[in-house]
C-alpha positions in Angstrom: -36.7 -3.1 66.2 -38.7 0.4 66.2 -41.7 0.9 68.1 -44.5 2.7 66.0 -46.9 4.7 68.6 -50.6 5.0 67.8 -53.1 7.2 69.2 -57.0 5.7 68.9 -59.6 8.2 69.8 -63.5 6.9 69.2 -66.1 7.4 72.0 -67.5 3.8 70.8 -65.3 1.8 72.9 -66.2 -1.8 71.3 -65.4 -0.3 67.7 -62.0 1.4 69.4 -60.7 -2.0 70.9 -61.3 -3.4 67.8 -59.1 -1.0 65.8 -56.7 -1.3 68.7 -56.5 -5.4 68.6 -56.2 -5.4 64.3 -53.3 -2.3 64.8 -51.2 -4.5 67.4 -51.3 -7.5 65.1 -50.1 -5.8 61.6 -47.2 -7.1 60.4 -45.0 -4.1 59.4 -41.0 -4.8 59.1 -38.9 -3.7 61.7 -41.7 -2.3 63.8 -43.8 -2.8 66.8 -46.8 -1.1 67.4 -48.4 0.6 70.1 -51.9 1.8 70.6 -53.3 3.9 72.6 -57.0 4.2 73.1 -59.3 7.5 74.3 -63.1 7.4 74.2 -63.7 10.9 75.0 -62.5 14.4 73.9 -61.4 15.2 77.2 -59.1 12.2 77.4 -58.2 12.6 73.8 -57.1 16.2 74.3 -54.6 14.6 77.6 -53.4 12.4 75.7 -52.0 14.6 72.9 -51.7 17.4 75.4 -49.3 14.8 77.4 -47.1 13.4 75.0 -45.8 17.0 74.2 -43.5 16.4 76.8 -43.0 13.3 76.8 -42.9 10.5 73.3 -44.4 11.6 70.6 -47.6 9.7 68.8 -46.3 8.1 65.3 -50.2 8.2 64.3 -53.1 9.5 65.7 -56.3 8.1 64.5 -59.8 10.1 65.0 -63.5 9.7 65.0 -65.3 13.0 64.0 -68.2 12.7 66.5 -67.1 12.5 69.9 -69.9 12.1 72.4 -71.5 13.4 74.7 -70.5 16.5 73.3 -71.0 19.8 75.6 -74.5 21.1 74.9 -72.8 24.9 74.9 -69.9 24.0 73.4 -69.4 20.9 71.4 -66.2 19.2 70.8 -65.2 16.8 67.9 -62.3 15.2 66.2 -61.8 17.8 64.2 -61.5 20.3 67.2 -58.7 17.6 68.5 -56.8 17.3 64.9 -56.7 21.0 64.5 -55.0 21.0 68.4 -52.7 17.8 67.4 -51.4 20.0 64.3 -50.4 22.8 66.8 -49.0 20.7 69.3 -47.3 18.0 67.5 -47.4 18.5 64.0 -45.0 16.0 63.8 -47.8 13.4 64.6 -49.5 11.9 61.4 -53.6 12.3 61.5 -56.2 9.9 60.0 -60.1 10.4 60.8 -62.0 7.4 60.8 -65.5 8.5 60.7 -69.1 7.5 59.3 -68.8 10.7 57.5 -68.7 10.3 53.8 -70.7 13.9 52.8 -68.2 15.9 50.6 -68.8 19.0 52.6 -67.7 17.2 56.0 -64.6 15.5 54.3 -63.7 18.7 52.6 -64.1 21.2 55.6 -61.3 18.6 57.5 -59.3 18.7 54.8 -59.3 22.6 54.7 -58.9 22.9 58.7 -56.6 19.7 59.6 -54.9 18.8 56.5 -54.7 15.2 57.6 -53.1 12.4 56.7 -55.3 10.2 55.8 -59.8 10.1 55.7 -61.1 6.2 56.1 -64.8 6.3 55.6 -66.1 3.4 58.4 -68.1 1.6 56.3 -64.5 0.8 54.0 -62.5 0.5 56.8 -61.5 -3.4 57.3 -58.1 -5.1 58.7 -56.4 -4.7 55.1 -57.5 -1.0 54.5 -56.1 -0.6 58.5 -52.7 -1.7 57.4 -52.3 -0.2 54.4 -53.8 3.2 55.8 -50.4 2.7 58.6 -48.2 1.8 56.5 -48.9 4.3 53.6 -49.0 7.8 56.1 -45.8 6.1 57.8 -43.9 6.3 54.4 -45.9 8.2 51.7 -49.1 10.2 53.1 -51.9 10.3 52.5 -54.3 7.8 52.4 -57.9 7.5 51.4 -60.5 5.0 51.9 -62.3 4.4 48.8 -65.5 6.1 49.1 -63.4 9.6 50.6 -61.6 9.2 47.6 -64.6 9.0 45.4 -66.3 12.4 47.1 -62.8 14.4 46.9 -62.9 13.9 43.1 -66.3 14.5 42.8 -65.8 17.5 44.9 -63.2 18.7 42.9 -64.2 18.0 39.3 -66.9 20.6 39.2 -66.0 24.4 38.6 -68.2 26.1 40.7 -66.3 27.7 43.2 -68.3 28.6 46.9 -67.2 30.3 50.2 -67.9 28.8 53.6 -71.2 30.4 53.9 -72.2 29.0 50.8 -71.3 25.8 51.7 -72.8 26.1 55.3 -75.8 27.0 53.9 -76.1 23.8 51.5 -75.4 21.7 54.2 -77.5 22.6 56.5 -80.6 23.1 54.5 -79.8 19.7 52.9 -80.2 18.4 57.2 -83.5 20.6 57.4 -82.2 23.1 59.1 -84.7 25.7 58.2 -83.9 29.4 56.4 -84.9 31.3 59.3 -83.0 29.2 61.2 -79.7 29.4 59.4 -79.0 32.5 61.3 -77.7 30.3 64.0 -75.1 28.3 61.9 -73.9 30.6 59.7 -72.8 34.3 60.4 -74.8 36.5 58.4 -77.9 38.2 58.1 -80.9 37.0 57.7 -81.3 38.8 54.2 -77.9 38.2 53.2 -78.9 34.9 53.2 -82.0 35.3 51.1 -79.6 36.5 49.1 -77.1 33.8 49.3 -79.9 31.0 48.4 -81.1 33.3 45.5 -77.3 33.7 44.3 -77.0 29.3 44.6 -79.9 28.4 43.0 -78.7 30.5 39.8 -75.5 28.4 39.8 -77.0 25.2 40.2 -79.9 26.2 37.8 -83.3 26.1 39.8 -84.0 29.3 39.8 -87.6 29.1 39.5 -87.6 25.6 42.1 -87.7 25.2 45.7 -85.2 24.3 48.0 -85.2 20.2 47.6 -84.3 21.3 44.2 -81.1 23.4 45.1 -80.1 20.8 47.5 -80.4 17.9 45.1 -78.6 19.9 42.6 -75.4 20.9 44.9 -75.7 17.0 46.2 -75.5 15.6 42.3 -72.1 17.8 41.6 -71.0 17.0 44.9 -71.3 19.9 47.3 -73.1 18.4 50.0 
């Protein structure tokens, strides 16, 4: 009998305990499943770092948003994913998040290259079981909403760089143009030039920022 060790990290304790309850009851031939949990960036990091010199986790489930963040240096599940890739590259990583927007998912796919991504509204006992079995033998695994976002993003011929994507994302969540310098490493004039270029790409040259955001959303960039 093989032991499959899973680490689940989520700042909502009841959610995390629910995952643990479901995961440890999965019927998996020749495998016994043991689930450890952590409810913060700090405790998750400690468990990942501790696994380097002891047993390795076969699968690490990560929530993207981990509260309470440090206001001066916020940490996310994405940061933990990057750390895990560096310290325990053999561990499979699955993100489980309420984020289903294209910017966030594709950012994580690029920075962490996870073995799976599940949007929380897609998660039920069957999908959790499918995710564990798929990434164990033949990753990746994406829930339906995550896969739809990835496919929608890949279907367009418009190519944007990281700064373009950040500008669109922050405009979409209500950040004012004058405050974009706090989130994008560009000068105010460069940001204005980028916005003009983006409006040209999306055919909204004579319209306002809302029209740009809606056009970008329709093409799966936000």
